[in-house]
N, C-alpha and C positions, 0 to 999 in steps of 0.2 A: 505492500500500500502508500509504502516511504516513499520507495523508488519510483511511483510511477507518479506522485505529487511533485516532482522536483522541477518537471519544464511549467514554466511559466501558464500556456495556456492549458496544461493537467491542472491544476491549482486552480485554475481560471473553472473548469467546467467542472468543476467539483463542489466549489461554493455554488452555484448555478443551480447544480442538484437541488444542491439540499435548501438553497431558497427557492427556488420555485418552484420544488416537489412535483405538482400531479402536472403540471405544465412541460415539464418538460418528458415524460413517458409518450404527450402527445405522438400520434402512427404520425411518419416522415419526419422527427424533426431531427434535425441536423445539426452539429457544433464546429461553428471557424474562428480562428483567431481575427481574421478580416472581413466584414461584409460590407461591399460597396452597392449601396443601392442607385442603378441609373448604368446604363451601360453607353453613355457616349464619350467625346476624348479625356476629358478630367477623369470619371470612373474608370476608364480601362485602361489608364494609365497607369492611376493609382495597386490596381488590385494588378495588376501584372510584373507589376515594380515592387510588390509585396512579395509576391510569388516568386518572383527570382532571389528574392531575401532570405530565402526557407519558410514563410506562414501559408496555415493553409488558408485561403483564401474564393469567396465565392463573389458572384456578379449575379444581381439579380434585376432585370430590364425588363420593361412592356410600354409596347407603345402602345397610346390609344388610339383610338383614328379622329382624324379631324373630321369636323363637322360633315362634308360633304364625303366623306367615308376613304380618305387615304391613310396609307397605315404604309412605314419600312420596316426593315430590317435593324441588326445591331447596330452600334453607330456613332448615334445621337443626334443632333443637329448637324451640326458641321459635313457626316459624310453624306447625308442620305436628301436634305431638306435647306444645306445653309453653304459654306465656303466649299465647298467641292461643283455639286451639280450649278452653282451660283458661275464660280471662275470655269465653268467648260461653257457656259450659256454664254457670258461677258465674251471668250473666246471667240464662239462662232460670230458672234454679231463683229469685232474687229473683222473678225476674216471678212466680213462683207465691204468693209472699209476698203481692207488690201486690194479686194477686190475692184472697186471701183479705180484704184491708185492706180492698178495696172497696166494697161495702157499707155501711161504716160511714161511708164518702165519699160515700152516695147513689146508688154507682152498685148497679143492682139485673141481678145476673149468673144465669145457674145454679149449682148446689152441687151436686156436686162438680163443677170443672171439669179433663176429661181431658190429661191430659199423650202427646203422640205422641214415644216417641223417634225413630223411627224419621227422621222430617220437621227435627227438631232437628239429627240427626245429617248430613241430610241440607243443612242450609244452610250446619253449619259446615262438612262438606267442600266445601264447594262455593268457601265464602270459602277456607279456604285452597289449596285448589288454585288458586284468583285471585293468589293472592299467590306460590304458584311458579312459575306463567306471570310474572308483574310482574318477579320478580330475575330471570327467563331473557332479559327484553326489556328489561332494563336494562344485563347484563351486555352485551349486545348493542351496545346504544346507547353502548357507552363505551369498546368495540369489545375487553372480556375475552374471548379464547378459553375456553372451558366443557366441561371434559372432565367425560363421565358415568362415571368410571374408578378402582377404586380403588386407590388409590396405598401404596408402602411403595419405601422408600430405597433405590439402587444405591450410593450411595459420598457428597462431604456436599456434591453441586451439581446431582447427579443423582436422579430417583426414574422406577420405572419403574409405567406404569399399565397394569392390565389388565382390559376390559368382560367386560360380561354373558359373552358369549359365548365370550371365553378372547384374543378382541385384544392383543398387547402394545403398549406407545407410552411410548420415550421424551424424556423430558422434564428440561432440563436451565436453571437461573437460577444469576444472580448471585445472591438471597437467595431465602428459601424462609421462608412462615410457617406454622406448623401451626397449627390452628385448626379440630380435627377434632371436640373438643365429648366430651360421654360419653353412654352408655346406661345404664338402669335395670340395678339388680344382681338376679339371681336368687340364693335362699337354697340353693344346693346341697345343703348338710346338711339341709333338709326333702323327704323323699322324696315323691315324685309335685308338686313345687314346679316344674319347667317344663314335667310335660306337663300338667297341670289348670290353670296358672294362667297368668293378662296382667299387665302393667303400664300404666304410662302408657303406653307403645308403642302402647297398641293402643286404650285405652278411648274415644279421642275417635275413635278408626276403625270401631268396633261398627253393623253396621245395625241389628242390634237393641238392646235393652236390657238391661242386665246382667245384669237381671233373672229371663233367661227363660234355661232350660236350654239345652243341647245335648245331645240324641239319637238315635242313628241318621241323623247327616247332616241332620235336621231343626230346626228349633225349633220349641220345647215351650212354650208355656206353664205358670209352673211352680204346682202345685193353690192352696200358701199363699200370704201376703205374699212379695212377691219381695226374696231376702237379697241382699245384699252384705256378703264380707271386706275389708274392708282392712290388710292388716299391714304396719306402720311408725310412727313417729313424726314426722317431717319433717315440709316444711308439702306436700310433694307426696301426705303420704296423709293428711293434715288438710283440703287444698283438695278431692280429686274424695270423700272421704267427707262431707262438707258438700255438693258441688252434686248427688252422690246421693239425697244424704236430703230435699234437698231439691224432686227429682225424684220422690221420692214411694216409693222402695226402703228397704227399712227394712235399714239398714243397721249395721254392723258394727264400731271400729277396735279392732286388737289392739296393743298396746303392752309394750316390752319394761319400757321406764324412764320414763322425762321425756318428754314432748311439745316439739317446737321445742327441740332444743338448739341450745343458742348464741343462743339470744334473749333475751331479757329473759323470767323467769320468770314473777314474776305477772302479765305477761302474756297468758305462754301457756297458765298456769292457767284467767284469765278465757277463755280463748278457748276451752276445752275446756269448762267451765264452761255457756259459752251453749249450746255442740254436746250438749252431753250433755240441758240442758235442754226440747232446742227436736228431741227423738226420735233424736240417732243416739248408740248404744252405746256403751261402752268396755269389754275387757277388758286393767286393769293390770296390768303385772306377767308377763305371759305369754308364751311362746312356739308357735311351732305346730312340730312334730314331722313329722306326715306330712299330705299330703291323698290321696284317692281318690274314683273314680268310682261314685256307688251306682248301682243297675238303671234308676230314672226318672230317670234323668240329674242329679241333684242330685250337687253335693261334698260329701263329708265330712271334715272338719279334722278331728284332735287334734291339741290342745295342751298342755302343760305348764305350769298356773300354777305360777309359783316361790314366791312368798307364805303358796298351802298342800300345798304341794309332793304334788302331784297331777295327772292329767290326766283329762280333759274330752273332748268329742267335741260337734262339732255339725255341721248340715247348711246352704249354700248354694247361690247358684247359681251367686256368683261368686267367684275370689277374686284378689285386687289388692293382686302384691308392690309395698309402697313403702320399701324396704330399704336404699335410696342406690345413689347409680349410681356408673360406674368409668368411666374414662378410655378413649376409643379411641387408645389406643398397642399394643396388642398386634399388630397386623399393620402398624404400620409398617416394620419392621425399621431402627430407631432406631438399633441397635448399630453397624451399615454406617456410616449418618452422621458417628456418632460426639456424638449427642446424650443428652446422661446422665438419668435418669429417677428420683425418690422408689422407693428400696425399697419403703416398705410401701404408700404409695397411689397408683405408675405413674404418677404425674405427671409433665409434664415440667417439668424444674428452672430458671428462669428470673432473670434480674436486673431491675434496677431499670425498662430499657432493652426489656424483653419478651424480650433474647437468650438462646439458650439454651449450654450449654457448647461449642458451634463458631458462632463469630461475625455468622454470616453466613446459622443459621438464627434464626427468633424461633418463637417461642409465645404464643399470648392464648388468653381465655376458658377455659370451662370447665377442660380440658386441661392450664393451668398451674396449676404448686403452689403453693398460700398467694392464689390469686385467689376472691373473691366469683364463683359461680355463678349470675351475673345475666344476661341477654342485654345492658342499656345499657351495662354496665362493657367489656365483650366489646365490643363497636361504639363505644363510647369510647375503650378501647387500640389498635384495628384503623384506626381514622383515623391517631392521633395519630404509631403506628408507622410509616404509609406515609408522615405526612410528613415524620418523619422522614430514612426512607429516600430522599425525594425532597431534601430540604436546605432544604423551605421552612420547618421550623419544630423548635427542640431543647425544646420543650416534654412533660414526660411526665406520665403515668397517675397521679391522684390519685387511688389507693384508699381513701384514708379519709372518714367522714359522709357514705360511699353509700346513700342512700335504698330502703329496700325494700317491699312490702306482700304480705299473708298472705292472697291470698282465701276466706278462711273466709266460716262465713253472714254473720256480723258481721267486718270486714273489720277488720286490722292493720296498722297502720303504723307504722314506726320509722324513726330515724335519727340515726347516731350511738352512742353508749356506753349500750348496759345499765345499768340499777344496781348490778348485782352486777360487769360489767368496773369503772367508774365507782369504787365502793368498793375491788377491788382494787388499781385503777392507785393511786387516789389517799387512801385511806383513810376510813371512815366519818365520819370530825372532819370532813375538809374537805368532802364532800359533801353536798350538800342538796337537796333533791325537793319539787316540789309536786306536789300532781296532786288531781282531782275525779273522784269519780261524775257523769254527766250525763243530760239524756235528751232528745232530740232529736224536736222542736214535731212530727215528722212520724208521731214513736211515743202520740204522746197519743190521737189523736181513736178511730185506731185500737184501741189500750190495752194496745200492746206492750210485750211484759216489755222495760226498758231495764236487769235488776240488771247488766252486766256492760260498758256502755257508760263508759267509761274514760280518764283521759289521764296521764301524767304526765310532766314536766319532771325531768331531771336535769341539776343545774349544782352547776360549787364554790360551796362557802359562802360565800368570802371575795371584796368586793366587787369588780366590779360585779357577779359570777355568773355567770362565764362557761357558755354553755351548751352540757353536755356530750351530750346525748342528748334527746331529746323522742321520746316512746311514745302514739300514738295506736289505740285500737278502737271502732271505731264505723263507720257508714255510710260508704263512699264515702271511705275512708282512705286511700286512693291519692292522689285527688285535694286532702287536707287535708295528706296529707303532704312533698308533693313542692314547693309554697312554702316553707312554713316549712323544708325540705330547703333550698334558697337563704342563706336567714338564719343557717343552725346552720355554713354549709359558708363563708359573709363572718365569722365570728367573733360572731355577736351576744349579745347578755347577755340578765339574764333580767329587768333595767333596761328596756332596749329593746323586750323582747316586752310588760311589762307599760305600755309606752309605745303602741304599738300598736292604734289601733283596728281595731273587730271588726265586720264584718259583720252585720246583726240581721236576721233573724233564722236563723244558722244554724249546726253543728255547731263548725265551723271555728275561730268563734267564741269558745270555749270558752278554750282552749287561753292568747289573749291575758288570759283571766279568772282566770290557776289564783294563788292568792293561799293557800289553807294549804298550809304544810309537813307533810309526815309529821312531821318532829320536834317538831311545837306537839299533834298528837294531839288535832286538834281534828276533827270529824267533814268528810269532803269532800264530801259530798252539797250539789249543785248546786239551790238552791229559788229559785221565783219566775225572773221572765225576764230 
């Protein structure tokens, strides 16, 4: 008996049986060192890392179908209805622009070149399914037990899981990680929003173009130009509207206030200016009131123009809601475990260790309050948490200077503080902003518009002028921003960036040539090479 209780896991399981008595004897009861609730990027990273370090680990994951009935496999939002399909469809739209550029470079192509949503969707969805399978294989290889069950807490150490057909399983663990992520919100105050709208949970799994209306169980092509309405001003709204426009749909964005709230607002304005100049329409200062279906299958949307204080109507083939996301905490019965949530956001409250109000229960990723809703941060937080739980490291996740990119038609990459945040923190007199409008070489022969290609570096004014933030608007923004993010993470100064030799001819080299400050009032337009 004494020998059997030497390991911490064994001691825990013995204590648990003594404390929980009959509940532990239930059919299907299984014990683990670590139980991860949620099979998204963060949860999977945490589970695989802990298993590799010798822990007995289980992952429970269940996808509740969207109101439109869309469902998917293991991997969470990023793999199935986020980053991966979004970037692939963004790439499809960029290819359309390249096809239009091609004749300028000597390629003799038939114009116009039609696009098949069905072929694109099939290719994207097949790739996503391969990733679902890959995650299953990785869990199996690392001996992580996977349960496709909907989980809810029974008490601080026990979770009940229910399968699709109603079969129950009880799981207990020494440590539990909540990594359930979030799902898109529907504007429930808008009449018809749920019945007739879709979200990012659906757009990537449509078999037919969202520019085709649905009538009496079959798809019919709209006689007029295919039209889509995207409601929202988040990066999800702008990214989806951007690739829909690029794929040939007549796309409108309806936004109540400012675009890309939380991002640098000068950059946000340039993003929307570029989109507007290249075919996306904007209804600003407007809110939807109701959605209904017309006899021909199209959707009639009524909205209020807050500026003019009047109602307007329009018809669309598809209405996509991108009005924010809600954490997946409602069905977890967190109160039975004593886990506290923010009363407003309903996200799980965590400390710097990712621990909740219950010390052995943790939360990572989008479900945790105060964390950026970004896949790489969830992945790194999950790995570091697993290493701490396995006593391999004491490192905490650092959420400062996290880079990201908005994959709009003209991409926007950023890291560090926005200009507004820098001024608010340090004062206008202590902040220096260097900036430039530039023209990518690739745009010249094709005579593409580069009006919104812009870079700015936000620095402290006092030498050596620590770089507080970098903002890049142009082609391949993610690739450019990633490299400079390392420098900013390491505390680089403006002088060090200016001593960096650029790679010519690239867009990224323009960052190392930012000589003109906003304070100077000089024209920041780059001329020559």
